[in-house]
N, C-alpha and C positions, 0 to 999 in steps of 0.2 A: 695268591693274587700277583699279577705281573706289575712291576713298576714301569714307569714311562720309558726308562732306558732299555729295559728288557723287552718291552713291547716293540720299540724301535728296531732293536736287533732282530727279533723274530720276523717283523714285517720286512726288514731288509733282506733277510735270508730267503723268505718266501718270494720276494721280487726276483732275486738272483736265480732261484730254482726255476721259477716260471719262465724267465728269459732264456735260460739254458735249455729247458725242456721244449720251448717253442722254436728253438733254432736261432733266436735273435742274438746279436752280439751283446753280451752282458758287460756291465761295468767291470774293469779289471779287478780281479780278486786280490786286492792288496789294500794297504792303508790309504786313507784320504790324507791330503796335505792341505793345510790351511794357507790361504794366500799370504804372501809376504812381499817384501820389496825386492827380493832376489828373483830373477826370471826363472820360470818353471821349465825344467828340461826333461823330466822323466814321464814318458807317455804311458807307462805302466801303472801310474798312480794318479787317481783323480784329484783335482784341486777343489777345495771347498771355499766358496765365496759367501760372504755375508753382506747385508745392507750397509753395515758399518765399514766394511772393507771391500768395495765392489771392483777394485781395479787389480789386474794381474798382468804379468808378461810371460811370454813363451820364448825360449831361446832355442834356435835351430842351427846346427853346423851348416855352413854355406861356403861355396867357392864360386863366385860369379865370374871368375876368369875363365871358367869352362863353359860359360853360357847358361849354366843351371842356376835357377832362382826358385825360392819357395813362393807358391801362390796359394791363396785360400781357395779350396775346392768347394767346401760346404761348411756353413756355420749358421746358427740361429740368429739372423740379423734383426729379428723382431725383439730379441732379448739381450743381444750382445753387440756392442759397438766397437769397431776397430778404431783405436786412438792414435796409432802411428806405427812406424816401422823404422828401426835403426840398423845399420850395418857397421860392424867394426872388424877390421882386418887383423889377422894375427900379428903380433908384434915381432916380425921377423924380416930379414932382408931378402928372403927367398922370393924370387919372382914366381907368381902363380900359386902362392900359398893361400889357403882359404881364410875364413873368419867365421863370424856368427851374425845371424839376423836375429833381432829381438823384436817380436811383435807385441804391441801393447793393446790391451782390451779393457773395456768397462762393461760390467753387467748393469743393465738398465733397471730402474726401480720396479717396473711391472714384473720382473722375473722373481721378485721376492714375495709374491703373494702366496706361493706354495713352494714346496721343495721340488726342484727340477733337476733333471739330468740332461746336460747339453753336450754335444760333441762338436769339436772343431777339427776339420780335416784339411791338411795341407798336402800339396803335391809339389815335388821338385822336378821341374822340367826346363828344357830350353824352349823359349816361346815359339820358335819356328818348328818344333816337333810336337807330335801328339803324345800324351802320357801313355805309359805302358799299360796294357790291359791287366797285368798281374798285380798291380798296385805296389810294385817293389819300390817305387819312389814316393810313397805316400806315408803320412804320419798322422795319427788321430789322437787327439787329447780330449779328455773328459773333464767337464766342469759341473760341480754340484752346487746348487744354491741352498742355503740353510736360512730358515726364517726364525724369528724370535718366537719362543713359545711361552 
């Protein structure tokens, strides 16, 4: 007989197999990371958010002196609220050196009614230029909501 943890693992592997077989972009095949006070930086690892800890941040390297800025391209605004954006320059005397943008998010209560997989897509562009078709300037992060069982 399968225990709940084993069932969850089997169901998760089935979901991943189904997504890969259908050609959909699956959740990155690596560990999940629980939300913390440190900004999230690794797009290869999904972040897990709970109703007890619904806020998280994403840090992206940025250099606005070149005209490039990060913009939200797609996100589930029904379940995810943008709380703010901060920029901090590198602590250096070099002119034109970059820094980091930190985007702050909050998962809304209705997102915790079931386990969900959400993606947040950013694109780095100069606002007077169109983004490249090859998505070389884009970054996608995955957020997983966990419910109390």
